[in-house]
C-alpha positions in Angstrom: -14.6 -111.3 60.0 -16.5 -109.6 57.0 -19.9 -110.2 57.1 -20.0 -110.6 53.2 -18.4 -112.7 50.6 -14.8 -112.8 50.4 -13.1 -112.4 47.2 -13.4 -115.7 45.3 -15.8 -117.3 47.7 -18.8 -118.7 46.3 -22.0 -120.0 48.3 -21.9 -123.9 48.5 -24.2 -127.1 48.4 -26.1 -128.0 51.4 -23.4 -129.5 53.8 -22.3 -132.9 53.9 -22.9 -135.5 57.0 -21.0 -135.0 60.0 -17.4 -136.6 59.4 -17.2 -136.1 55.7 -15.0 -133.6 54.1 -16.8 -130.4 52.7 -17.3 -130.5 49.0 -15.7 -128.2 46.4 -17.9 -125.2 46.3 -20.3 -125.1 43.3 -22.6 -122.2 42.3 -25.4 -121.8 45.1 -28.9 -122.2 43.8 -32.3 -122.2 45.7 -35.2 -123.5 43.8 -37.9 -121.0 42.8 -35.4 -118.0 44.0 -33.8 -114.7 42.2 -30.1 -115.0 42.3 -28.0 -113.9 44.8 -26.4 -110.3 43.9 -22.9 -110.1 45.8 -23.1 -106.5 45.8 -26.8 -105.9 46.7 -27.3 -108.8 48.9 -30.7 -111.1 48.3 -33.0 -109.6 46.0 -36.9 -108.8 47.1 -38.7 -112.0 46.6 -41.8 -113.9 47.1 -43.3 -115.5 50.2 -40.1 -117.8 50.6 -37.7 -114.9 50.3 -36.0 -112.6 52.5 -37.1 -109.2 52.6 -38.0 -106.2 54.8 -39.2 -107.4 58.2 -43.1 -107.9 58.8 -44.8 -107.8 62.0 -44.4 -111.2 63.8 -47.6 -113.2 63.8 -49.7 -113.3 67.1 -50.1 -116.7 67.2 -48.3 -118.8 70.1 -45.5 -121.1 69.3 -44.5 -124.5 70.6 -41.3 -124.8 72.8 -39.6 -126.5 69.7 -40.2 -123.5 67.5 -39.4 -121.3 70.1 -36.1 -122.6 70.7 -35.4 -122.9 67.1 -36.6 -119.3 66.6 -34.1 -118.2 69.5 -31.2 -119.7 68.1 -31.7 -118.7 64.5 -32.1 -114.9 65.6 -29.0 -114.7 68.0 -27.1 -117.2 65.6 -27.8 -115.3 62.5 -28.8 -112.3 63.8 -30.7 -110.9 60.9 -27.5 -111.4 58.8 -28.6 -113.6 55.9 -25.4 -112.5 54.3 -23.4 -113.6 57.2 -25.3 -117.0 57.2 -24.7 -117.8 53.8 -21.4 -115.6 52.7 -18.9 -115.7 55.5 -17.2 -119.2 55.2 -15.1 -118.5 58.2 -14.4 -121.2 61.1 -10.9 -120.9 61.5 -8.6 -119.2 63.9 -8.1 -119.3 67.6 -10.7 -121.1 69.7 -11.2 -120.2 73.5 -9.8 -123.4 75.0 -6.8 -122.3 73.6 -6.4 -119.5 75.9 -8.3 -120.9 78.7 -6.4 -122.7 81.8 -5.1 -126.1 81.5 -6.8 -126.8 85.0 -10.4 -126.0 83.8 -12.8 -128.9 85.0 -15.7 -127.3 83.0 -15.7 -125.4 79.7 -18.3 -124.0 77.4 -17.9 -122.1 74.0 -20.1 -120.1 71.8 -19.1 -119.8 68.3 -20.6 -116.9 66.1 -18.3 -117.9 63.2 -18.5 -121.7 63.3 -17.7 -123.7 60.1 -19.3 -123.1 56.7 -21.6 -126.2 56.9 -22.9 -125.1 60.1 -24.0 -121.4 58.5 -25.4 -122.8 55.9 -27.6 -125.2 57.6 -28.7 -122.6 60.1 -29.8 -120.3 57.3 -31.6 -122.9 55.6 -33.2 -124.0 58.8 -34.2 -120.5 59.8 -35.9 -119.9 56.3 -38.5 -122.5 57.0 -40.0 -120.7 59.9 -42.2 -117.5 59.5 -41.1 -116.5 62.8 -37.2 -116.2 61.6 -37.3 -116.0 57.8 -38.9 -112.3 58.0 -36.8 -111.3 61.1 -33.7 -110.5 59.4 -32.6 -106.7 59.5 -29.1 -106.9 58.1 -27.6 -106.8 61.3 -24.6 -109.2 62.4 -25.3 -111.9 65.2 -23.0 -109.8 67.6 -25.5 -107.1 67.6 -28.4 -109.1 67.9 -26.8 -110.8 70.9 -25.8 -107.4 72.3 -29.4 -105.9 71.9 -31.0 -109.0 73.4 -28.5 -108.3 76.5 -29.2 -104.8 76.8 -33.0 -105.2 77.3 -32.3 -106.3 80.7 -28.9 -105.0 81.5 -29.7 -102.3 83.6 -28.8 -98.6 83.1 -25.3 -98.4 82.2 -25.6 -101.3 79.5 -28.6 -99.3 78.0 -26.5 -96.1 77.5 -23.9 -98.0 75.2 -24.1 -97.9 71.4 -23.1 -101.2 69.6 -21.7 -99.4 66.6 -19.5 -96.9 68.6 -18.8 -98.8 72.2 -18.9 -102.7 71.0 -18.3 -103.2 67.4 -14.9 -101.9 67.0 -13.3 -104.6 69.3 -16.0 -107.4 69.9 -15.1 -110.7 68.1 -17.1 -113.9 67.4 -16.5 -116.2 69.9 -16.8 -116.6 73.8 -15.7 -119.2 76.2 -16.5 -119.8 79.9 -14.2 -122.2 82.2 -14.5 -123.3 85.7 -11.3 -123.8 87.4 -10.6 -125.2 91.0 -9.5 -122.5 93.2 -8.6 -124.5 96.5 -11.3 -122.7 98.0 -15.0 -123.7 98.8 -16.0 -121.9 95.4 -14.1 -122.4 92.1 -12.8 -119.5 90.1 -14.8 -118.7 86.8 -12.8 -117.3 83.6 -14.5 -115.9 80.5 -12.6 -115.4 77.4 -14.0 -113.0 74.9 -12.5 -112.8 71.4 -11.4 -109.4 70.4 -10.0 -107.6 67.5 -8.4 -104.6 69.2 -7.1 -104.9 72.7 -6.9 -100.7 73.2 -10.6 -100.5 72.0 -11.5 -103.5 74.2 -10.2 -102.2 77.3 -12.2 -98.9 76.8 -15.3 -101.1 75.6 -15.3 -103.4 78.6 -14.7 -101.0 81.0 -18.0 -99.2 79.8 -19.7 -102.8 80.0 -18.8 -103.4 83.5 -19.7 -100.1 84.7 -18.7 -99.5 88.6 -18.3 -103.6 88.6 -14.7 -104.7 89.8 -13.2 -107.3 87.0 -9.9 -108.8 86.4 -9.1 -108.0 82.9 -6.0 -109.3 80.9 -5.4 -110.4 77.2 -3.9 -113.4 75.5 -4.0 -114.4 71.7 -6.6 -112.0 70.8 -8.6 -112.8 73.6 -9.8 -110.9 76.6 -9.8 -112.9 79.5 -12.3 -111.7 82.7 -11.8 -112.8 86.0 -13.0 -112.0 89.7 -9.9 -110.3 90.1 -6.8 -108.6 88.6 -4.2 -111.0 90.1 -6.3 -114.0 88.7 -6.5 -112.6 85.2 -2.8 -111.6 85.0 -1.8 -115.4 86.1 -3.9 -117.0 83.5 -2.9 -114.6 80.8 0.8 -115.5 81.5 0.3 -119.1 81.5 2.4 -120.9 78.9 -0.3 -123.8 78.4 -3.9 -124.0 78.2 -7.0 -126.4 78.0 -6.1 -127.3 74.6 -3.1 -128.9 76.1 -5.2 -131.3 78.3 -5.0 -134.5 76.3 -8.4 -136.0 77.7 -10.2 -132.6 76.7 -8.7 -133.1 73.0 -9.7 -136.8 72.9 -13.1 -136.1 74.2 -13.7 -133.5 71.8 -12.5 -135.5 68.8 -14.7 -138.2 70.1 -17.7 -135.8 69.7 -16.8 -134.9 66.3 -18.4 -131.5 64.6 -18.6 -128.9 67.6 -21.2 -126.7 66.1 -22.2 -123.4 67.2 -22.2 -124.2 70.8 -20.0 -127.1 72.6 -19.3 -127.8 76.2 -16.9 -130.3 78.2 -16.8 -131.3 81.9 -14.6 -133.5 84.1 -17.4 -135.1 85.8 -15.4 -136.6 88.7 -13.9 -133.1 89.5 -17.1 -131.1 89.4 -18.7 -134.0 91.3 -16.1 -133.2 94.1 -17.1 -129.8 94.6 -20.7 -130.7 95.1 -19.7 -133.5 97.3 -20.3 -131.2 100.7 -23.9 -131.1 99.8 -24.5 -134.9 99.0 -25.9 -137.7 101.3 -23.3 -140.3 102.3 -25.2 -142.6 100.0 -25.0 -140.1 96.9 -21.1 -139.5 97.5 -20.6 -143.4 97.4 -22.0 -143.3 93.6 -19.0 -140.7 93.1 -17.1 -143.9 92.1 -18.5 -144.5 88.8 -17.7 -141.3 87.6 -14.6 -140.3 89.5 -12.6 -140.9 86.1 -15.6 -139.8 83.9 -15.7 -136.7 81.4 -18.6 -135.6 79.1 -18.5 -133.6 75.9 -21.4 -132.3 74.0 -22.7 -130.1 71.4 -25.5 -128.2 69.5 -24.8 -128.5 65.8 -27.0 -128.3 62.8 -27.8 -129.9 59.4 -29.9 -128.6 56.6 -32.4 -131.4 57.5 -32.2 -131.2 61.5 -30.7 -129.6 64.7 -28.7 -132.2 66.8 -28.0 -132.1 70.5 -25.1 -134.7 70.8 -22.9 -135.8 73.8 -20.2 -138.4 75.2 -19.4 -139.6 78.4 -16.1 -141.2 78.6 -14.0 -143.0 81.3 -16.8 -144.1 83.4 -17.0 -147.3 85.4 -19.6 -149.9 85.7 -22.4 -148.2 83.6 -23.7 -151.7 82.4 -22.7 -155.3 83.1 -21.5 -156.9 79.6 -23.1 -155.9 76.3 -26.5 -154.7 76.2 -29.3 -155.9 73.7 -29.6 -153.4 70.7 -32.5 -151.7 70.3 -35.2 -152.8 67.7 -36.6 -149.8 66.6 -35.8 -150.4 62.9 -37.8 -154.0 62.7 -41.0 -152.0 63.9 -43.9 -151.8 61.3 -43.3 -149.1 58.9 -46.6 -147.4 59.8 -45.1 -146.8 63.3 -46.2 -143.1 64.6 -44.0 -143.2 67.6 -41.5 -145.7 69.7 -39.4 -145.9 72.7 -36.8 -148.7 73.2 -34.5 -149.1 76.5 -32.1 -151.8 76.8 -30.9 -152.9 80.4 -33.7 -152.4 82.5 -33.5 -155.7 83.8 -29.9 -155.0 85.1 -31.2 -151.7 86.7 -34.1 -153.4 88.5 -31.8 -156.2 90.0 -29.3 -153.4 90.9 -31.2 -150.7 92.6 -34.2 -153.2 93.9 -32.8 -152.7 97.5 -32.9 -149.0 97.3 -36.4 -149.3 95.9 -37.6 -151.2 98.8 -36.1 -148.9 101.2 -38.2 -146.2 99.5 -41.2 -148.1 99.9 -40.7 -148.5 103.5 -40.0 -145.0 104.0 -43.1 -143.7 102.2 -45.6 -145.5 104.3 -49.1 -144.4 103.2 -50.7 -145.7 99.8 -48.5 -143.9 97.2 -48.2 -145.0 93.5 -45.1 -147.3 94.5 -46.9 -148.7 97.6 -49.7 -149.7 95.3 -47.5 -151.4 92.4 -45.8 -153.3 95.2 -48.6 -154.5 96.6 -49.9 -155.8 93.3 -46.8 -157.6 92.2 -46.8 -159.3 95.6 -50.2 -160.3 95.5 -49.6 -162.0 92.3 -47.0 -164.1 94.0 -44.2 -162.5 91.9 -40.6 -163.2 92.9 -39.1 -159.8 93.1 -37.0 -158.4 91.8 -36.5 -161.4 89.5 -39.9 -161.7 87.8 -40.0 -158.2 87.6 -36.5 -158.0 85.4 -38.1 -160.9 83.2 -41.2 -158.7 82.5 -39.1 -155.7 81.4 -36.6 -158.0 79.7 -33.0 -157.4 78.2 -35.0 -154.8 75.9 -38.3 -153.3 75.9 -39.8 -151.5 73.2 -43.3 -149.3 73.2 -44.9 -148.7 69.8 -47.9 -146.9 68.6 -49.1 -147.3 65.2 -50.0 -144.4 62.8 -53.0 -146.0 61.5 -56.2 -145.8 63.5 -55.4 -143.0 65.8 -58.5 -141.4 65.0 -60.4 -144.6 65.7 -62.1 -146.1 68.8 -59.0 -148.4 69.7 -55.3 -147.0 69.3 -53.2 -149.8 67.9 -50.2 -149.8 70.5 -48.2 -152.6 71.9 -45.2 -153.6 74.0 -42.3 -156.1 72.6 -39.9 -157.5 75.3 -37.0 -159.5 74.5 -37.0 -162.1 77.3 -38.0 -165.4 78.0 -41.6 -165.3 76.3 -42.9 -168.4 78.2 -42.0 -167.1 81.7 -43.0 -163.6 80.8 -46.6 -164.8 79.6 -46.9 -166.6 82.7 -46.0 -163.5 84.7 -48.5 -161.4 83.0 -51.1 -163.7 83.4 -50.6 -163.9 87.2 -50.5 -160.2 87.4 -54.1 -159.8 85.3 -55.4 -162.8 87.7 -54.3 -160.8 90.7 -55.8 -157.8 89.4 -59.2 -159.4 88.7 -59.1 -160.7 92.2 -58.6 -157.2 93.6 -61.7 -156.0 91.8 -59.4 -153.9 89.5 -60.2 -153.6 85.5 -58.2 -156.1 83.8 -57.2 -154.8 80.1 -57.9 -156.8 77.2 -54.6 -157.6 75.9 -53.7 -159.7 72.8 -50.4 -161.7 73.8 -47.9 -163.3 71.3 -44.7 -165.3 71.8 -41.9 -165.7 69.5 -38.3 -166.6 69.4 -36.8 -164.9 72.5 -39.7 -162.2 72.1 -42.9 -161.7 74.0 -45.6 -159.0 72.7 -48.4 -157.5 74.5 -51.0 -155.2 72.3 -54.0 -153.7 72.3 -55.4 -155.8 69.1 -54.2 -159.3 67.7 -54.1 -157.8 64.4 -51.5 -155.2 66.0 -49.8 -157.9 68.0 -49.0 -160.2 65.1 -47.7 -157.0 63.1 -45.5 -156.1 66.3 -44.2 -159.7 66.6 -42.9 -159.8 63.0 -39.9 -158.0 61.5 -41.1 -154.5 60.0 -39.7 -152.2 57.7 -39.4 -148.9 59.7 -35.5 -149.1 59.3 -36.0 -148.4 55.6 -37.7 -145.0 56.3 -35.5 -142.2 55.4 -37.3 -140.0 58.1 -36.3 -142.8 60.5 -32.6 -143.4 59.4 -31.9 -139.6 59.7 -34.0 -139.1 62.9 -32.3 -142.2 64.6 -28.6 -142.7 63.6 -26.7 -145.8 64.1 -29.9 -147.4 65.2 -28.5 -151.0 64.8 -25.8 -150.1 67.4 -28.2 -148.1 69.9 -29.0 -149.5 73.4 -31.8 -146.9 73.7 -33.8 -144.8 71.2 -37.0 -142.8 70.7 -38.7 -141.8 67.5 -41.5 -139.8 66.8 -42.9 -139.4 63.4 -44.4 -135.8 63.7 -45.9 -135.9 60.1 -48.1 -138.8 61.0 -49.6 -137.2 64.1 -49.6 -133.6 63.2 -53.4 -133.6 62.0 -54.3 -134.3 65.7 -52.7 -131.2 66.9 -52.8 -128.9 64.3 -56.7 -129.1 63.7 -57.1 -126.6 66.6 -54.2 -124.1 65.3 -54.0 -121.4 62.5 -52.0 -118.8 61.0 -48.1 -118.8 62.1 -48.7 -121.1 65.0 -49.7 -124.1 62.5 -47.3 -122.7 59.9 -44.3 -123.1 62.2 -45.4 -126.8 63.7 -45.9 -127.9 60.2 -42.3 -127.5 59.5 -41.4 -129.9 62.3 -41.0 -133.3 60.8 -39.7 -135.7 63.4 -37.8 -136.3 66.8 -35.3 -139.0 66.9 -33.0 -140.1 70.0 -30.4 -142.9 69.9 -27.8 -143.7 72.3 -25.5 -146.6 73.2 -24.0 -147.6 76.6 -21.2 -149.7 77.4 -19.1 -150.6 80.8 -17.2 -147.3 80.6 -18.7 -145.2 78.0 -22.0 -143.6 77.0 -23.2 -141.6 73.8 -26.4 -139.9 72.5 -27.8 -138.1 69.7 -31.1 -136.0 69.8 -32.4 -134.7 66.7 -35.6 -132.4 65.7 -36.1 -132.8 62.0 -37.4 -130.2 59.6 -39.7 -130.5 56.4 
C-alpha cells in the first residue's frame, strides 16, 4: 500500500456508526488547523498539531492511557499520513489462506478500513503521549523496531529498509489447528509483497531456527515443519469456507484492527486432560459454542466487543433488562446485573461444598453463618434479595461530602426483600456487629436501599440518565442489555486529578467515560466494552 494519498482520494469526515455505510468523501477540515498539503504533509502547527517529536513527559500514565498510547504508536507507527490518507482496507485477509480446520484464529490488520484509520488518528491526537510521537515512519517499521528491542542478536543485525520493507505486507494472522497429537499445530500467515524477497528476508529473521515456509495468495505460511507448510499452502479450502466462522464474524460486525475467533468446544477438548471431572462436565454447555471478538475504534471511543454463539443453557428464559437508563441523571457510576437469582439457585450446592471444604473462619464462612443466624431459607431468600436484576449506583453529587449518596435497586418482591433485610440487620445487631443506617423504599416490583432518604427516593423513581449522550455512547443498546456498567469519569476526575500534574494529568483528562453492556440468552451472549474520550 502507498503511505500517502492515492490519486483522487480526499480525507473524509469522521466515520459513521458501526453498520452504517461510509458517506461520500468531503473535504477534510480540522478545527483551528492549517490545511493539509498533499505534497508536504501536515504543516507545522501549534500545540494541537503534529510536528517534530518532543521528549516524552516524565509523568506516569494510567493503564488506560498506556494501552491507548501503545495501540496508537504501533498501529499508527508515527505515520499521520498513513492514518488519514491511506484508505486501503481491501485485499486478501489471513482467514482466506489459513486452514479450514482451524479452531482458533487471531488477526492484526495494519491496513484496516478507512473509518478505523481516521478514528485512530483522531484518538491519538488527543494524548500528549502519542500526538508528538510521529516520526513519519509506517506502522510496520514501528512494530519491527518494537520487536527488535528484545529480539536477540540476529534480529538486531537486520535493517528494516533493506531486509524487511521490500517484502512485508500489512496483515498478520495466527491459527491453531488440531494435529491429532497432544499439542495442536500453529500456523502463522504473514502478508508479503514479493515472494522471493520474502523468502530471503524470513530466512534472515529466523536465523538458525527451523521453520516450515510456503506461500499462498500473497501470504507466507509459517509452521513448525516444511511438510505442514506445504500441506496448508496446497489446500483448496480455507477458514473463510467455514460457515460457522463466517456467520460469527458477520454477527460481530466491523472487525477493526484486531479480531479473533475460537471454537470453544474444540479448544476446551484440548484442555480436557488438565480438568477435574467436575470441570469436564461443564463442557456440555460450550461443546457447540464459538466466540468471536474485535478491537475497533470510533472517533469518540475505543471498543472491545465479542459474541458467543451456539452455547446451551446459559440462562433459563428471558432475563430482566438492566435499568441503567432509568437512574438519576446525576449518576457518577453504576453496575447492573440480571440473573443473579438464577445463578445462586444453580450454584448453591457447589457453594456449600466450598464452605465445608474451607473450614476455618474465612469470608465465605462468616457470610454463611450470618445468613443462617438470621433464619434465612437458603438459597431462596438470598435469591430474593439479589432479585431478577440488581443495580448498584453512586451519585455524582456529594462525593466530596461526609456521606456519599449511593444505593441498591433490586427488581424483586419488595415486601419479601424488605423483611429479609430487616432480619439480617437484627441478626447483625444480636451478634454485636455495627448495623448500617439504611434508607429503604418499596415500589412496584422494586426494592431500594440507599445511604440517605433523599437518594433512596431519587433512586426509586425513573431518572433521566438515558437522555445523556455520554451514557448512550458508552452503553449501547442499554434497553436490551442484561448486564451493564457505566462510569462517568468527567464527574469524578477532580478527585483523582488533584494529585497529578503535567502530561499525566493532561492524558487522564482525555478519558471521558467507561461503559459495558451485554446480553445473554439461552444460547448466545454478547458484550461491548467502550472507553470514551473527550
